[in-house]
C-alpha positions as CSV (number, residue, x, y, z in Angstrom):
1,M,46.2,114.3,101.3
2,K,48.9,113.2,104.3
3,R,52.5,112.6,103.7
4,D,52.6,109.5,103.9
5,F,53.2,106.2,101.9
6,Q,51.1,106.0,100.0
7,T,51.0,110.2,98.9
8,F,54.5,109.1,98.6
9,L,53.9,106.5,95.8
10,L,51.3,108.6,94.1
11,Y,54.4,111.5,93.7
12,L,56.7,108.6,92.2
13,F,54.4,107.9,89.8
14,S,53.6,111.2,88.8
15,F,57.0,112.0,88.5
16,L,57.4,108.3,86.2
17,L,54.7,109.6,84.3
18,L,56.4,113.1,83.3
19,W,60.1,111.3,82.8
20,E,58.3,109.8,79.7
21,W,58.1,113.0,78.3
22,L,61.5,114.0,78.3
23,R,62.9,110.1,77.2
24,P,62.2,111.2,73.0
25,V,63.8,114.7,73.8
26,E,67.5,113.2,74.2
27,Q,67.1,111.0,71.6
28,L,65.1,112.5,68.6
29,T,66.6,116.1,69.2
30,S,70.3,117.7,70.2
31,T,68.9,118.5,73.6
32,D,72.1,117.5,75.6
33,H,72.2,117.1,79.8
34,I,69.0,115.5,79.9
35,E,69.7,114.4,83.6
36,L,69.8,118.0,84.7
37,F,66.0,118.1,83.7
38,V,65.0,115.1,85.3
39,M,66.6,116.0,88.3
40,F,64.6,119.4,88.0
41,I,61.2,117.7,88.0
42,L,62.6,115.0,90.8
43,L,63.5,118.2,92.6
44,S,59.6,119.9,92.1
45,F,57.7,116.9,93.4
46,A,60.1,116.5,95.8
47,V,59.3,120.1,97.4
48,S,55.9,119.6,97.0
49,F,55.8,116.1,98.9
50,L,57.8,117.5,101.8
51,K,55.5,120.4,101.8
52,V,57.9,123.2,101.5
53,K,56.8,126.5,101.8
54,W,56.1,128.3,98.8
55,I,59.1,130.8,99.2
56,W,61.5,128.4,99.3
57,K,59.9,126.2,96.5
58,T,60.4,128.9,94.4
59,I,64.3,129.6,95.3
60,L,65.1,126.3,95.1
61,K,63.6,126.0,91.3
62,V,65.1,129.3,90.4
63,W,68.5,128.7,91.6
64,F,68.6,125.0,90.0
65,I,67.5,126.4,86.8
66,F,70.4,129.2,87.2
67,F,72.9,126.5,87.7
68,S,72.0,124.6,84.8
69,L,71.7,127.2,82.2
70,N,75.4,127.7,83.5
71,K,76.7,124.8,83.1
72,F,75.1,124.4,79.9
73,H,75.9,127.8,77.9
74,Y,78.8,129.6,80.1
75,D,82.4,128.9,80.5
76,E,82.5,131.3,84.0
77,G,82.1,129.4,87.6
78,F,78.8,129.8,88.9
79,F,79.9,131.7,91.3
80,D,81.1,134.3,88.7
81,F,78.2,136.6,88.6
82,S,79.8,137.9,85.5
83,W,77.7,135.7,83.0
84,I,74.7,136.8,84.9
85,S,74.6,140.3,83.3
86,S,75.3,138.3,79.8
87,F,72.5,136.2,80.3
88,F,69.7,139.4,81.0
89,R,71.7,141.1,78.0
90,D,70.3,138.0,76.1
91,L,67.2,137.7,77.8
92,I,66.3,141.2,76.9
93,T,67.6,140.6,73.0
94,N,65.0,137.6,72.9
95,F,62.4,139.4,74.3
96,S,62.8,141.4,71.2
97,L,62.7,139.0,68.8
98,I,59.5,137.3,70.2
99,L,57.7,140.8,69.7
100,A,59.1,140.5,66.2
101,R,57.7,137.1,66.3
102,N,61.3,136.1,64.9
103,W,61.3,132.7,66.6
104,L,63.8,131.3,64.2
105,E,66.7,133.9,66.1
106,L,65.8,132.8,69.9
107,T,69.2,131.8,71.2
108,N,70.3,128.3,73.2
109,E,70.2,129.9,76.3
110,F,66.3,131.5,76.2
111,R,65.2,128.3,74.8
112,T,66.9,126.3,77.7
113,L,65.0,128.7,80.2
114,L,61.7,128.2,78.3
115,F,62.1,124.5,78.8
116,F,62.7,124.7,82.8
117,I,59.3,127.3,82.5
118,L,57.4,124.9,80.7
119,L,58.5,121.7,83.1
120,W,57.4,123.7,85.6
121,L,54.2,124.0,84.8
122,M,53.6,120.7,83.9
123,V,54.7,119.5,87.5
124,Y,52.3,122.2,88.8
125,L,49.3,120.3,86.3
126,V,50.1,117.4,87.9
127,H,50.1,118.0,91.3
128,Y,46.8,120.4,90.6
129,W,45.3,117.5,88.9
130,L,46.9,114.9,91.6
131,L,45.6,116.6,95.0
132,N,42.7,119.0,94.1
133,R,40.9,117.1,91.4
134,K,42.2,113.3,92.5
135,R,42.1,112.3,88.9
136,I,44.9,112.1,86.2
137,F,43.5,110.5,83.3
138,I,43.9,113.0,80.8
139,F,47.4,113.4,81.4
140,F,47.9,109.5,81.2
141,F,45.9,109.5,78.1
142,M,48.2,112.3,77.0
143,T,51.4,110.7,77.4
144,L,50.2,107.7,76.0
145,I,49.1,109.5,72.8
146,Y,52.7,111.4,72.2
147,I,55.0,108.0,73.0
148,T,52.7,105.8,70.5
149,V,52.8,108.9,68.0
150,L,56.6,109.2,68.2
151,D,56.8,105.7,68.3
152,T,54.7,105.6,64.4
153,F,56.3,108.4,62.9
154,T,59.7,108.6,64.3
155,L,63.0,106.5,64.6
156,Y,62.0,106.7,68.5
157,S,60.6,102.8,69.5
158,A,58.2,102.6,72.8
159,K,58.1,99.3,73.4
160,M,59.1,99.7,76.8
161,A,57.5,103.0,77.3
162,I,54.2,102.0,76.7
163,I,54.3,99.3,79.4
164,R,55.8,101.6,81.6
165,T,53.2,104.0,80.8
166,V,50.2,101.6,81.7
167,V,51.9,99.9,84.6
168,V,52.3,103.4,86.4
169,G,49.0,105.0,84.5
170,F,46.9,102.4,86.0
171,A,48.7,102.3,89.6
172,V,47.9,106.4,89.9
173,M,44.5,105.5,88.4
174,G,43.8,103.1,91.2
175,M,45.2,104.5,93.9
176,L,43.1,108.1,93.4
177,T,39.8,106.2,92.8
178,Y,40.2,104.4,96.3
179,F,40.7,108.0,97.8
180,R,37.9,109.6,96.0
181,I,36.0,106.9,97.4
182,L,37.4,107.2,101.0
183,A,36.6,111.0,100.6
184,K,33.0,110.0,99.4
185,E,31.7,107.5,101.5
186,N,33.6,109.7,104.6
187,V,35.5,106.9,105.6
188,T,39.2,107.6,107.6
189,I,41.8,105.5,105.7
190,D,43.1,102.3,107.4
191,S,46.1,100.2,107.1
192,M,43.8,96.8,106.7
193,I,41.8,98.4,104.4
194,T,44.5,99.9,102.2
195,R,46.1,96.7,101.7
196,K,42.7,94.9,100.9
197,W,42.3,97.3,98.1
198,M,46.1,97.5,96.7
199,R,46.7,94.0,96.7
200,P,44.3,93.3,94.1
201,L,45.3,96.3,92.2
202,A,48.8,95.3,91.7
203,I,47.9,91.9,91.0
204,M,45.4,92.7,88.0
205,I,48.0,95.1,86.7
206,A,50.8,93.0,86.7
207,L,48.9,90.0,85.1
208,S,47.6,92.5,82.4
209,V,50.6,93.5,81.4
210,I,52.7,90.1,81.7
211,V,49.5,88.6,79.6
212,G,50.2,91.2,77.3
213,I,53.4,90.9,76.6
214,I,53.0,86.9,76.2
215,A,50.3,87.2,74.3
216,P,50.7,86.2,70.5
217,K,50.1,89.4,68.3
218,F,48.7,90.1,64.5
219,E,50.7,91.4,62.2
220,P,49.6,95.6,61.6
221,I,46.9,95.9,59.0
222,W,48.7,98.9,57.9
223,P,52.4,99.6,57.0
224,D,55.3,101.1,59.1
225,P,54.7,104.9,58.0
226,V,58.0,105.8,58.6
227,P,59.5,104.6,55.4
228,Y,56.8,106.6,53.6
229,L,57.8,109.3,55.3
230,K,61.1,109.4,54.8
231,A,60.6,108.8,51.3
232,A,58.9,111.7,51.0
233,G,60.8,113.5,52.9
234,D,63.6,112.5,50.3
235,K,61.6,114.7,47.5
236,G,62.9,118.0,48.9
237,G,64.6,120.9,47.3
238,D,63.4,121.8,43.8
239,D,62.1,118.6,42.7
240,G,62.4,116.6,46.2
241,S,66.0,115.7,46.3
242,G,67.8,115.6,49.2
243,P,68.3,113.2,52.1
244,G,65.2,112.9,55.0
245,V,65.7,112.5,58.6
246,S,68.6,110.0,59.5
247,K,70.4,108.3,62.5
248,V,73.9,109.8,62.8
249,G,76.7,107.3,62.4
250,Y,79.2,105.8,60.2
251,G,77.3,105.1,56.5
252,T,78.6,104.2,53.3
253,D,76.9,106.7,50.7
254,D,78.1,110.3,50.8
255,S,76.7,111.1,47.3
256,R,73.9,112.6,48.8
257,L,74.6,115.2,51.8
258,G,72.6,117.5,53.7
259,G,69.8,117.2,55.8
260,P,68.9,116.5,59.6
261,F,69.5,113.5,61.5
262,I,69.0,112.5,65.0
263,G,71.7,111.5,67.8
264,D,72.6,107.7,68.6
265,D,74.1,107.0,71.6
266,S,75.1,103.2,70.4
267,V,78.6,102.2,71.4
268,V,80.7,101.6,68.7
269,F,84.0,100.8,69.9
270,Q,86.1,101.3,72.7
271,S,90.5,102.7,72.9
272,E,93.0,102.2,75.1
273,A,96.0,104.6,74.0
274,V,97.5,107.4,75.6
275,D,96.4,110.7,73.7
276,K,92.9,111.0,72.3
277,N,92.8,110.2,68.7
278,Y,90.3,111.0,65.1
279,W,89.6,107.4,64.0
280,K,90.0,107.0,60.6
281,V,88.0,105.1,57.7
282,E,88.1,106.0,54.3
283,T,88.9,109.2,52.5
284,K,87.1,110.7,49.1
285,D,88.2,112.2,46.5
286,H,85.6,113.2,44.6
287,Y,82.9,116.2,45.0
288,T,79.6,116.0,43.0
289,G,77.9,119.0,43.9
290,K,75.9,117.4,45.8
291,G,78.2,115.1,47.8
292,W,81.3,112.9,47.5
293,I,81.9,110.1,45.9
294,P,85.3,107.7,45.1
295,S,86.7,108.6,41.6
296,D,88.3,105.1,40.9
297,T,89.2,101.8,43.1
298,S,92.2,99.8,43.3
299,S,92.6,96.9,45.2
300,L,95.7,95.4,47.4
301,R,95.4,92.5,49.6
302,I,97.9,91.8,52.7
303,D,98.8,90.0,55.4
304,G,97.2,91.1,58.5
305,D,100.5,91.5,60.0
306,E,102.3,93.4,57.1
307,L,103.4,97.1,56.9
308,I,100.2,98.8,55.6
309,P,100.8,100.3,52.5
310,V,98.7,103.9,52.4
311,F,100.2,107.0,52.7
312,P,103.0,107.1,54.5
313,I,104.2,110.4,56.4
314,P,107.4,111.8,55.5
315,S,110.7,111.1,57.2
316,N,111.5,114.4,57.6
317,V,108.6,115.0,59.4
318,E,109.0,114.5,63.2
319,T,107.4,111.7,64.6
320,R,107.1,109.2,68.0
321,D,106.1,105.7,67.7
322,E,102.5,105.1,69.5
323,A,99.9,101.6,69.6
324,A,96.5,101.5,70.7
325,T,94.1,98.9,71.5
326,L,90.3,98.9,70.0
327,V,87.7,97.0,71.3
328,H,84.3,96.5,68.8
329,F,80.8,96.9,70.0
330,M,79.7,96.8,66.5
331,D,80.2,94.2,63.5
332,Y,82.1,96.3,61.4
333,T,84.3,94.7,58.9
334,H,86.9,97.5,58.4
335,L,89.4,98.6,60.2
336,I,89.1,101.8,62.3
337,Y,92.9,103.5,62.7
338,P,94.5,106.7,63.3
339,A,96.1,108.6,60.7
340,G,100.1,107.1,60.6
341,I,98.8,103.9,61.1
342,Q,101.9,101.2,60.8
343,R,100.4,98.0,61.8
344,V,97.8,96.2,62.9
345,Q,97.6,93.2,65.0
346,F,95.3,90.6,65.3
347,K,94.1,87.6,67.7
348,R,94.2,85.3,64.7
349,K,95.5,85.6,61.4
350,Y,93.5,87.4,58.6
351,T,94.0,89.1,55.7
352,L,93.4,93.2,54.7
353,E,92.0,94.3,51.5
354,I,93.3,98.4,50.9
355,D,91.7,100.4,48.7
356,S,94.0,102.7,47.7
357,T,91.7,105.6,46.6
358,K,89.2,105.3,49.6
359,E,92.2,104.1,52.3
360,K,89.7,101.8,53.3
361,I,90.6,99.0,55.1
362,S,88.7,95.8,55.1
363,I,89.5,92.5,56.5
364,F,89.2,89.3,55.2
365,G,89.1,86.0,57.0
366,F,91.0,82.6,55.1
367,D,87.7,81.6,53.2
368,S,88.0,84.9,52.0
369,Q,84.9,86.2,53.8
370,P,84.6,89.7,55.5
371,V,84.8,89.0,59.5
372,A,84.7,91.5,62.0
373,P,87.7,91.1,65.2
374,D,86.4,91.6,68.7
375,S,89.5,93.4,69.0
376,Y,92.8,94.6,67.9
377,S,96.0,96.7,68.2
378,V,97.4,99.7,66.1
379,Q,100.7,100.6,65.9
380,Y,101.1,104.0,64.3
381,K,103.1,107.2,64.4
382,V,102.2,110.6,65.3
383,P,103.5,113.4,63.8
384,K,104.9,116.9,64.8
385,Y,104.7,119.2,61.9
386,K,107.0,122.7,62.5
387,A,105.0,125.4,60.4
388,T,108.6,126.8,58.9
389,D,107.9,123.2,57.1
390,L,104.3,123.7,56.2
391,R,104.9,126.9,55.0
392,Q,107.5,126.1,52.3
393,T,104.9,125.2,49.7
394,T,103.8,128.1,47.6
395,G,102.5,126.3,44.4
396,M,102.1,123.5,42.7
397,D,105.7,121.6,41.4
398,P,105.0,119.1,38.9
399,S,108.1,117.5,39.9
400,Q,106.8,116.6,43.3
401,M,103.1,116.0,42.4
402,S,102.0,114.0,39.0
403,P,98.9,115.4,36.9
404,E,97.0,112.2,37.6
405,F,97.6,113.6,41.3
406,L,96.7,116.5,40.8
407,E,93.5,115.5,38.9
408,K,92.3,113.8,41.5
409,Y,92.5,115.9,44.5
410,M,91.7,119.3,42.6
411,Q,88.8,117.8,40.9
412,L,86.0,120.4,40.9
413,P,82.4,120.1,38.9
414,E,82.3,122.1,36.0
415,N,79.1,123.9,37.2
416,L,80.7,125.2,40.6
417,P,79.7,128.9,41.3
418,E,81.9,131.0,40.7
419,R,81.4,133.1,44.4
420,I,82.9,129.9,46.0
421,K,85.9,130.6,44.7
422,E,85.7,134.6,45.1
423,L,84.9,133.9,48.2
424,A,88.3,131.9,49.0
425,E,90.2,134.0,47.3
426,T,89.3,136.9,49.6
427,I,89.8,135.0,53.2
428,T,93.5,133.9,51.6
429,E,93.9,137.3,50.6
430,G,97.4,138.3,51.4
431,K,98.4,134.7,52.3
432,T,101.3,133.4,50.0
433,N,101.7,129.9,51.0
434,W,99.4,126.7,50.9
435,F,99.8,126.3,54.9
436,D,98.5,129.7,55.6
437,K,95.6,129.2,53.2
438,A,94.7,126.9,54.5
439,K,94.8,128.0,58.0
440,A,92.6,131.4,57.0
441,V,89.7,129.2,55.5
442,E,89.8,126.8,58.5
443,G,89.4,129.7,61.0
444,Y,86.7,131.3,58.9
445,F,83.9,129.0,60.0
446,G,84.4,129.6,63.3
447,G,82.8,133.2,62.6
448,S,79.6,133.9,64.7
449,G,78.0,133.9,60.8
450,F,78.4,129.8,61.2
451,R,76.3,127.5,63.3
452,Y,76.4,124.0,64.1
453,D,73.5,122.6,63.8
454,Q,72.0,119.0,63.2
455,K,68.2,119.4,62.8
456,N,67.7,122.7,61.1
457,V,69.9,121.2,58.4
458,A,69.0,121.9,54.7
459,A,69.2,120.2,51.3
460,P,70.9,120.9,48.1
461,G,68.1,120.9,45.6
462,E,68.7,119.8,41.9
463,N,69.9,123.1,40.4
464,E,71.8,124.2,43.8
465,D,75.7,123.2,45.2
466,Y,76.0,121.7,48.6
467,V,78.9,123.9,49.5
468,D,77.4,126.9,47.7
469,Q,74.1,127.0,49.6
470,F,76.2,126.5,52.9
471,L,77.7,129.5,52.6
472,F,76.2,131.7,50.8
473,D,72.4,130.5,52.5
474,T,72.2,128.8,55.3
475,K,76.0,128.7,57.2
476,I,73.7,126.1,59.2
477,G,74.6,122.7,59.7
478,Y,77.1,120.0,61.3
479,C,80.7,118.5,60.2
480,D,79.5,117.5,56.5
481,N,78.6,120.8,55.5
482,F,82.0,122.4,57.0
483,S,84.9,119.9,56.0
484,T,83.3,119.6,52.6
485,S,83.3,123.7,52.3
486,M,87.3,123.6,53.4
487,A,88.0,120.9,50.9
488,V,86.3,122.6,48.1
489,M,87.5,126.3,48.8
490,L,91.1,125.0,48.9
491,R,90.8,122.6,45.6
492,S,89.2,126.4,44.1
493,L,92.2,128.0,45.0
494,G,94.9,125.3,43.6
495,I,95.3,123.0,46.5
496,P,94.9,119.3,46.7
497,T,92.6,118.2,49.6
498,R,90.3,115.3,50.6
499,W,87.6,114.9,52.2
500,V,88.2,112.1,55.4
501,K,85.2,110.1,57.8
502,G,85.8,108.5,61.1
503,Y,85.1,109.1,64.4
504,T,86.1,111.9,67.2
505,G,88.1,111.0,70.5
506,G,85.4,109.8,72.1
507,E,84.8,110.3,76.5
508,F,86.9,109.5,78.7
509,I,86.0,106.3,80.4
510,K,88.6,105.2,82.8
511,Y,92.2,104.8,83.2
512,S,94.0,101.1,82.0
513,E,94.6,98.6,84.3
514,A,97.1,97.4,82.1
515,E,99.1,100.2,81.5
516,T,98.7,103.2,83.7
517,S,99.9,105.9,81.2
518,K,96.8,104.9,78.9
519,Q,93.2,105.8,79.1
520,I,90.3,104.1,77.7
521,Y,88.1,106.5,75.3
522,E,84.5,105.3,75.0
523,I,83.5,105.6,70.9
524,T,79.3,106.2,69.9
525,N,77.9,107.0,66.8
526,N,77.7,110.4,68.1
527,N,81.2,110.4,67.4
528,A,80.7,110.1,63.8
529,H,83.0,112.9,62.0
530,S,84.5,114.3,58.6
531,W,87.4,116.5,58.4
532,V,89.6,117.5,55.6
533,E,93.7,116.5,55.0
534,V,95.8,118.8,52.9
535,Y,98.7,117.7,50.6
536,F,101.9,119.7,51.3
537,P,104.9,118.0,49.0
538,N,107.3,118.1,51.8
539,Q,104.8,117.2,54.5
540,G,102.7,115.0,53.4
541,W,98.7,114.9,54.1
542,V,98.2,117.1,56.9
543,P,94.8,117.1,59.1
544,F,91.9,120.3,59.4
545,E,89.2,120.8,61.4
546,P,87.0,123.1,60.2
547,T,83.9,122.0,62.0
548,K,83.3,125.0,64.7
549,G,83.3,123.9,67.7
550,F,85.8,120.8,67.3
551,S,89.9,120.4,67.6
552,N,91.6,117.4,66.2
553,Q,94.7,118.7,68.7
554,V,97.2,118.2,65.7
555,S,100.7,119.2,66.6
556,I,102.2,121.9,65.0
557,D,105.4,124.0,66.2
558,F,105.0,127.5,65.3
559,T,108.3,128.0,66.5
560,S,110.2,130.1,63.9
561,E,113.9,129.4,62.6
562,D,115.3,131.6,65.1
563,G,114.1,129.9,67.7
564,T,111.3,132.6,68.8
565,P,107.7,131.7,69.1
566,D,105.6,132.9,65.8
567,A,103.3,135.6,66.9
568,A,101.4,135.6,63.9
569,E,100.1,132.0,64.3
570,T,98.4,130.4,67.0
571,T,96.9,126.7,67.6
572,A,94.9,125.6,70.6
573,P,96.8,124.0,73.3
574,P,96.5,120.1,72.8
575,A,93.1,119.4,76.0
576,P,95.5,117.7,78.9
577,K,95.3,114.2,79.3
578,P,93.6,112.7,82.5
579,Q,96.3,111.8,84.5
580,Q,97.8,115.3,84.3
581,D,95.7,116.2,86.8
582,L,97.7,113.9,89.3
583,E,101.4,115.3,88.5
584,G,103.0,116.9,91.2
585,N,103.7,120.7,91.4
586,S,105.9,122.2,94.3
587,S,103.1,124.9,94.9
588,N,100.7,123.6,97.8
589,S,97.7,125.3,96.0
590,K,98.9,124.5,92.6
591,E,98.5,120.6,94.0
592,T,95.2,121.2,95.8
593,D,93.7,123.0,92.4
594,K,94.4,119.9,90.5
595,S,93.8,117.5,92.9
596,L,90.1,119.3,93.2
597,N,90.0,119.5,89.0
598,F,90.5,115.6,89.3
599,S,88.2,115.3,91.6
600,G,85.2,116.8,89.6
601,F,87.0,115.2,86.4
602,W,85.9,111.8,87.7
603,L,82.4,113.3,89.3
604,K,81.6,114.9,86.4
605,T,82.3,111.4,84.0
606,F,80.7,109.2,86.4
607,I,77.7,111.1,87.1
608,S,77.6,111.9,83.0
609,Q,77.6,108.1,82.3
610,H,75.5,106.7,85.5
611,W,73.0,109.3,86.2
612,K,70.1,107.1,85.3
613,L,71.5,104.4,88.3
614,I,72.0,107.3,90.6
615,L,68.1,108.9,90.0
616,L,66.9,105.4,90.3
617,S,69.1,104.9,93.2
618,I,67.7,107.9,94.6
619,V,64.2,106.8,94.2
620,L,64.7,103.5,96.1
621,I,66.9,105.1,98.7
622,A,63.9,107.5,98.9
623,G,61.4,105.1,99.0
624,A,63.4,102.8,101.5
625,A,63.6,105.6,103.5
626,A,59.9,106.3,103.2
627,L,59.0,103.0,104.5
628,I,61.3,102.8,107.2
629,Y,59.6,105.9,108.7
630,R,56.0,104.7,108.0
631,S,56.8,101.4,109.9
632,R,58.8,103.1,112.8
633,G,56.0,101.9,115.1
634,K,57.1,98.8,115.1
635,W,60.9,99.1,115.4
636,I,61.4,102.1,117.3
637,P,59.7,100.6,120.8
638,Y,62.3,97.8,120.6
639,L,64.6,100.3,120.3
640,Y,63.6,102.2,123.5
641,L,63.3,98.5,125.2
642,L,67.0,98.3,124.5
643,Q,68.3,101.2,125.4
644,F,66.4,101.7,129.1
645,R,66.9,97.7,129.6
646,L,70.9,98.7,130.7
647,R,70.1,101.6,132.6
648,K,69.9,101.1,136.8
649,R,69.9,104.9,137.8
650,D,66.4,105.6,139.6
651,E,66.4,109.0,137.5
652,N,65.8,107.2,134.3
653,I,62.2,107.5,135.3
654,G,61.7,110.8,134.0
655,K,63.2,110.5,130.6
656,A,61.4,107.3,130.3
657,Y,58.2,108.6,131.0
658,L,58.5,111.1,128.4
659,V,59.5,108.7,125.2
660,L,56.4,106.7,126.9
661,L,54.1,109.5,125.9
662,D,55.6,110.1,122.2
663,Q,55.2,106.5,121.4
664,L,51.5,106.7,123.1
665,E,51.1,109.9,120.7
666,R,52.6,107.8,118.0
667,Y,49.8,104.9,118.2
668,G,47.7,107.2,117.9
669,L,46.7,108.3,122.2
670,K,46.8,111.5,121.6
671,R,46.7,114.0,125.7
672,N,45.2,117.0,125.1
673,E,46.5,120.1,125.8
674,D,44.5,120.8,129.1
675,Q,44.3,117.4,129.8
676,T,46.1,116.7,133.2
677,L,48.9,113.6,133.4
678,R,46.5,111.9,135.7
679,N,43.2,112.2,133.3
680,Y,45.3,111.0,130.7
681,A,46.8,108.3,132.1
682,R,43.2,107.3,133.6
683,Y,42.1,107.6,129.7
684,I,45.1,105.3,128.6
685,D,44.3,102.5,131.8
686,T,40.6,103.0,130.1
687,F,41.9,102.0,126.4
688,F,44.3,99.2,127.6
689,A,42.1,98.0,130.6
690,S,44.6,97.8,132.7
691,R,45.8,100.5,135.8
692,E,49.9,100.6,134.7
693,M,49.8,103.9,133.6
694,S,48.0,105.5,136.9
695,R,50.9,103.4,139.1
696,L,53.7,104.7,136.8
697,T,52.3,108.7,136.4
698,D,52.4,108.2,140.7
699,R,56.0,107.0,140.1
700,Y,56.5,109.8,137.6
701,E,55.0,113.1,139.7
702,Q,56.9,112.2,142.7
703,Y,60.2,112.2,141.0
704,L,58.6,115.6,139.1
705,Y,58.1,117.3,142.0
706,H,60.4,115.7,144.6
707,Q,63.2,115.0,142.2
708,K,63.8,112.3,144.0
709,L,62.4,108.7,144.8
710,P,62.9,105.3,146.7
711,K,66.2,103.5,145.6
712,G,65.3,100.7,143.6
713,S,61.9,103.0,142.2
714,W,63.4,102.4,138.4
715,E,63.6,98.3,138.8
716,D,59.7,98.2,140.0
717,S,58.6,100.8,137.5
718,R,60.5,99.2,134.6
719,E,57.9,96.7,133.8
720,L,55.6,98.8,133.6
721,W,56.9,101.1,131.5
722,E,57.8,98.1,128.9
723,N,54.3,96.8,129.4
724,L,52.7,100.1,127.9
725,I,55.8,100.5,125.6
726,K,55.1,96.8,123.9
727,K,51.3,97.7,124.0
728,T,51.9,100.4,121.1
729,I,53.8,98.2,118.8
730,A,51.3,98.6,115.7
């Protein structure tokens, strides 16, 4: 096929068909950075359309794959080649696992490489069907089956995907049928014939889609199979009990934890605050062996602007006052708030109902009906703990904690496996205070034996304990597994804990326009999270983050009493706020580095949030450029006319004549290599039935051989040249 606009459309439609295979992957799996896989497909089709030599195509694709692997899995920069040796060692290990047929132990780096190779092969197959066979029905049919099966048996909604696939598939098949007919009948492609074929095709596809969308539809004969499959999935374990696949997000029922879930990037709320915060919704205190339930309920109603009576931060803990504004995108009738909350301000007058056990705060109007406010502001205190104060608690003191309190927050099932306590004692061996024990258990989950995963997560059977299964059998799970295990292990050591549900801090969006010291973060269902709070009599409830790969950035001062840093314990420094990249520095090199970091941060954020729009813009710009290039025969002559109309010197006839030769060749009147200018001029005059080209050629040869012309020759010749140029306008 020629590299023309019709071929460009075929490549574009083929890319869109292959893109449909990637859209469900982002929603139904934990695969991230899907935009780079889409860009790899776009790159593969682009180099094929541009007919880049195979060696350069291979180099470009291999470079893109290695760049993506570095971005996905390695902290070192791309040009820090130390990561390559680690990658090839990992490659050898994975080949050994393949030979041993141990598929489950393949690393994520190797799986990513295999996925890129699969996409490479798919692009090659589509390209082969497109150019060699001029048939793409099989791929189109397989795409339809793929998205309809996922729509039927998963949570993926393929309504728009089916429409897109039908439109693109019919367009590609119609165009390929046209090209096959031309090849069979040995007919030269003509723009007029092409338009006569393509216009009815476009009208037919548009009418078919519109009628299909607006036509009335019968209810399905069979019920949706997804609820039945989920119900079957709920019967796992020994007797079939256990949760099935669910979508990530906040839920109220935590009595049966475990099982896989799929991601959901629906926006829950946006926060405008100085720092990125963990956001609480509720806590639970009673562990059943399968999940968490509240031990009791006790409600208290207050006016919306009153001091909120939840467990306060003790006065001996250093704090600073902060305020944040939350804008809700979901109709939640409960408060989402940071630890240390003091007051909340609404635009209207509301009543708050506080469950003192769960610390869940519900919002009611004056008609006693739950309401979901669009936005509100919260005032809260941010504590700064001292390790020396936290280490003061070495055991239970009945004078500081009532029996009812201890019974509630140290509760464990009677049939809890003994080896959970034995493991906790082993981990905390040699630790004499509650804080060091809690830090030891928290750090235990950061070891290589545990893996964070949202898909391959087991659910306990009837005779299995949720924590025991995670600690000793699977060691694979997400936040619920890690947080519940830490809470239960600390309770087995006699340390009061509770389980907390809420959201992580989300993704930075932009700086606040009202207050430059604040940033706006976007929190989605994917940020739903759980963690642990440990009670210290002199410090209150202190958060801990056991989930691998997460950090709640709680502020703890590890300076000892004599003012020296405590080498025994360290915590990760708080993540720098975005505006820290803008702060001045006396060193010019540091200023440059910070400005580069800031630019890279903004670029990375913008691309990650708008990659679909960017990709669509690139496709549209490429399409517009192709249209402009294809129609160059209509507008380039006018540029030439404008360019030489303003020139007066006789020497311009040389450049003008060469421009005319190029334009005639673009028009289709190609000059043979052994053809003289005079013979070519007679050919042109015969074609246009004139004598203008021969007369102009005589003037050009006079200039070419004598390097001079009578004065005013260009003025006399320009009309001939312009007439010929105008005749080439397609």
